[in-house]
N, C-alpha and C positions, 0 to 999 in steps of 0.2 A: 238309440243312435244306430246308424245302418253302416253297411259295408260301403267303402269308398271304391269306386271304379278303379281297377288296378291293383287293389289290395289282394295278396295272396292269403289263403287260409292255411295256417300251420297244419302239418299232417297230423299232429297230436289230436287237435280238435275234430278232425275227420274221423280218426279211430275211436275217440270217445263217444262221438255221435253214433257210429256204427255199433259199438259196443252196447249203447242204450237200446237201440232197436232189437238187437240179438237177445238181450235180457228180457225185453217185453215179449218177444216171440216164445222164448223159453218158458216164461211164467204162464203164458196162455196154454202152452202145450203140456205142462206138468199135469193138470187135472185130467187130461185126456189120456195120457200115459198111465195115470194111477187108477182111474175108474172108468175108463172108456168114454167115447163120445156121449153117450146117452147118460151115463152116470155124472160126467162133468156138467152137462146141461142141467141135470136135476139138483146138482150141488149149488150151482149158480143161482138157480131159482130159489132155493131154500135160503141161501145166504142173503139175497136181496130182500126176501120176504122178512127175514129177521131184522135186517136193518130198518126196514119200514116200520115194522111193529115196535121196535125199540124207540124209534124217533117219535111215533105217535103217542106211545105210553108216556115218554118224557114231556110232550105237550100236556097231556091229561094230568100229569104230576103237578106241573105249575098251575093249570087252570081249574083244579078241583080241590075239594077239602074232604076231610074225613075218611070214610072206608074207600072211596074211589081213588083217592090220593094214595093210600096205602097199597091198594091193588096195582095202581099204575107204577109205583116204585118197585113192586115186587116183579112186575113184568120187565122193567128196565134192567133189573139185576139178573133175572133168570133167563131172559132170552138169549144173550150172549153165551151163557153157560150151557144152555141147551144145545145150541149150535156147536159148541165145542165137544159135548158129550156125544153128538151125532158123528162128528168126524172120528172121534175115538173108537166108537162102536164099529164103524165102517172101515177101521184100520186106515184111515187117510189123514191122520193128523200130520204125517210126514209131508203130505201134499201141501197143506197150508203153511208149514214151516219153510219148505223149500220156495213155494211161490212168494211168500212174503219176503224172503231173503232176495230173490230174484227181482222183485219190484223195487226194493230198496237200492239194489245195485243199479237198476235202470235209472233211478232218480239221481244217484251219484254221478253216473256216467253223463247224464244229460246236463246236469248242473256244470260238470267239468267242461263239456263242450260249449256250453252257452256263456260261460263265466265272463268272457271277454266282452260279451255284449251288455253285460249287467251294468246298471247304473252305479257309479262311484259315489264315495261319501262326499259330504259337503266340504267344499274348499276352505282352507285355513289361511288366515291373514296375520301377518306379524304385528305385534303390538309394542308400544313403549311402556315405561314404568308408570304405576299410578301413585300418586302422593297422598291422597286423602280419600281412601275408600270408606264407604258407609255401608254397614250390614245390619239388617233387621234379623233377630234371632227369636223364635217362638220356642221356649223350653218345654211347652206341652205337646208340641207337634211330634208325631212319630214315636210316641211312647217315651219322650224324654231324651231323644238323641242329642240334643244340644249339651246337656249335662253329661251324658254317658261318653260322648267323645270329646268333652272338654273344649268345645268350639269356640267359646267366647275367649278363653285365654289364648288359644292358638291364634285366633284372628288378631287380637290386639298385639300380640308379639310381632305380627306382620305389619303393624302400623294402621290396622282398621279401627274406626269408631264403630262401637257395637251398641244397638238399641235392643235391649231385652225386653221382650213382651211379658213380663213377670208379674204384673200387678193385677189386683182383682177387677179393676175397671177396664173394659175393652178399650183398646187403643187404635186410632185411625192410622194405619200404617202409610196411607197416601200422604197424609200431612206430615208424618215423620220424614218421608222421603223428600218431599218438596222442601221442608226446612233444611234438610241436609244439603240439598242442591243450592240453597240460598247461601249456606255457610261456606260453599266452595267444594263439595264433594266431587270427585271426578270419576267415581265408580259406585253403583248401587248393587247391592246384593241382598239375598234372602236365604236364611236357613229355616225352612218351614214347608208347609204344604203347597200344592200347586196353585191353589186359590190365592194365597198370599203372594207367591211368585208372580202371578199375572198382574196383581195390582201394582206392584213395584216395577215390573217390567214395562208397564205402560208409562210410568214416569221417566224411566231411563230412555225409552224410545222417543218421548216427546222432547227431551233435552239433548238427544244425540250422545248420551253416555254409555259406556260399557256396562253390562249387567252380569253379575256372578251369581251362579245357581249352586247351592249347597244341599245335598240330598238328605235333608233332615225331616222329611215328611213321611207319611205313612206308605204311600205307594210310589211316589216320585216318578210319575210317567214321563214328565218333561226332562228330568235328569237322565232317565234311561234312554231317551231318543237322542240325547246329546252325547251318549257314551260315558257317562260319569259312573264311577263306582258307588253303587248304592249301599254296599255293605260297609263302606268307610267314608262317611260324609267329610271327614277332615281333609280327604284327598282333593276335594274340590277347592280348597284354599291354596293348593299349589298353583293355581292359576295367577295368584298374586305375584308369584316370584318367577315362574317359568310357564307362561301362558301364550295361548294363540287365540285369535278371534274368529268366531263364526257369524255370519249374517243370516239371521233367522226371520221367517215370517211370523206375523201375528194376526190372529183371528180377531174380529170385532163384532160384538153383538149388542145392539142398541146402545152404542156408546162406550161399552165395556170391552176391554181386551180379554182374550182367553188364549192360553198357551197350548192347550190340549183339545179339548172339545166342548161343545155345547149340546146337551141331550134334551129332547122333547119327548113327552108322551110317558110310556110306562116307567122307564128308569127315573124320569124326572119326577113322577109322582111318588115313587118310592123315596127319593132323596129327601122330599119335603116332609116325610113323616119324622115327628120328634124322637121316635125310638131308633131311627136308622143308624145314628152314630154309635149307639151302644150295642146294637144287635142287627147287623146289616143283613146277614143270611135269613134270620128268623123273620125280620120285618118284611123283607122281599117275599118270602113264601107266604106270609099271612095276607099280604095285599094283592099278590098277583092273580088269584081267581077273580076278583072284582075288576082288576085292570084288563084282564083278557077278555072279559065278558063283552059280547057284541054290542049290547045296548048301553053299557055303563062306561066304556072305555071312551076317552077323549080322542075323537078322530081329528087328524091333522091333515092340512093341505100344504104341500111343500112345492113352491115354484123355483126351479133350478135353472139359473141364468136365463129367466124369462121364458122358458119353454112350458109346454102344456103341463099343468100342475099334477103332481103326484096326489091322488085323492084318497082319503080314508086310512092313512097310515096310523098305526098305533104307536110307532116309535120312529123318531127321526134323529140321527146322530150326525152332526156337522163338526168335522175335525179340522184343526190347523195343519193342513197337509194330509194326504191319504195314507191310510195305513198299509203296510207292505203286504200283510196277509189279507185274504178275503173271507176270514171267519165271519159267521153270521153277526156276532156281537160287535164286530168292527174294532176290537180292542187289542189289535196286535201292536206291531212296532212301526215307527216311521223312520226309514233310513235317511230321508231327506226332509229338512224343514225349511227349504229355501226354494221351492218349486213354484211359489206364487199362485198356489190353487188350494181350494177346500176339498176335503173328502166328505162325501155324503152317502149315508146309508139310510134307506127308508124301509120298514118292515110292516106288513100288515098280515096279521094271521088270525082268521076268524074261526078256526076249527082245526081238528086234527089233520084233516086232508090238506089244508094249506101249509101246516107245519111240515108235512112230509114233503110237499112241493118245494120247500126251501132246500132240500137236499140237491136240487138241480141248480142252486145258486142263481146266477143271473138270469137263468132261463125260466125263473118262477116269477109270475106276476105279483107274488108277495114280497119280492125283494128287488130293491133298486140300489145300485151302486154306481156313483158317478163322481166326477171331479168337476169343480165349478169355481167361479170367481164370486158369485152372490147366490144365496139361498134366502128365501122369504118363506117363513112357516106361519101359517094362519089356522084359525079354528073359529067355530061358532061360540066363542066366548071372548069377553072383552080383555081378559088376560089369561095367561097359561103358566103352569110351573115349568121352569127350565133349570136344568143342572148344568152350571157353568164351571168347569174344572173342579167338579165335585161339590160345589157351593149351590144351596137351594135358593133360587130366586123365583119371583112372580113378575112377569114382563107383559106389557100391554100388546096385544095383537094389532097388526101383524108384526113378527119379529123378523128383523133383518140381519143376515150374517154376511160379512164381507171379509176380504183377506187384504192385508197390508204387506206386500212383497218385501222381504229383507229389511224390515222396519227396525229390528232389534240387533244390536252388537252384543253377542254373548262372549264373555271371556271364560275360557275353559283351560284346564291343564293341557299341556302338550302331549302328555301320555294318558290315554283314556282306555281303560280295559274293555269297556262296553261298546265301542264304536262298531256300528253295524254297516256292512256293505250289503246293498240289497241283493237279494237272490235274482238271477236272471228271469226274464219273463218266460213262462213255459210256453214255447212256440214250436209246435210240431212241424210246421211248414219249414221254419228256419233249421230246426234239427234235421230234417229230411234233406235240405239243401246241403248241409254241412257233411252229411254221411255219403251222399251219392253225386252231388254236383258241386263240390268244393271250389272249382274255379269260376263259378258264376257269380257275380256281384248281385246281392239281394238286399231288399229293405228289410229292416227289423222293425217289427211293430213294438213301440216303446210305450204305448199308452197302457192303462189299466184295463184289465179284462175282467 
């Protein structure tokens, strides 16, 4: 959102913006004061070189086996330590500490100056009472949270019908949910993983019913972005007696709903492995060298909103709403789930050089970050592995992902400790205008950068 003509900028924002620039100037001046201009340049060159070496070594650690992997890990560990020792020997450790403190101060001041421009949380809507809530609970999910937090008893005390997935035979949760709707259920909910959440959420959206999320899974990414307390799954049941409603988007892939993301390429290949659930980190490390190899990795083609395709990607992540952070894995948080757009991250890394290039974020040809309403992923194969909310699937190509704006009514507790208000867009032009031209109306770039 931008400034409206006639709006006056509060003096406090002007001074916060000026303080941010002063802190940045001081941070740049500290090395010159401590080591002189020539010494400061030398330290900068050495520091950048160490970062590049560490990042390249991290790539080789993932892409190699045996002795080369051990050597790469050694470099990853020792390079930062060597840089620290260098600063200590030159008696410049104080420079690093003071400069770090000043940079942090600049960030705090800039956030304070830009906070009013930040996007606010999702709007909440009042709700009426529910009379026949129906909940699916998986006692095996999340290491047994359903039993640990006594969720079945607490839900039944609030008038909910609970279907416990406790039998030895797999149960079709979609069938359970549809049968509950036929019996007159006026709310559907899940205490389980994100994959199960998505299956039942699709039924709730189809029938226009509110949906309840109970964070009883392992990672609970959907619950996290809704602001729910992941440490206390029982708190989600408060929505049945003192709740509000959020209108949330749903992603759709090949006719299937996803609430978090659909991953293609490297990560999807790892998820397909039978050993993945028992040993996630070990399985990923064993498989990564083959997956990152230029000739063996599945190369993907992603067409984003009909534009020129992104060719040769090793990994594509399509998320139900863009993530707030621009980390390379794209696995930050989503402060909004109602913007009506997909988040898209495509990565192509054919060697250590391109891996280092990713440090430049969107300026690297190996990294594409976009928002879209449609993404079509194709490959030179009749079907490809896809991880949909952590569930391993094989889908025929091309695979089409779309967004259904505000298709799901989510019932959440009125008080949610994890509610996230997005950080303001880091906009130096806007910060400059606030610092030195506060009376001039200016537009604020609100898109993803």
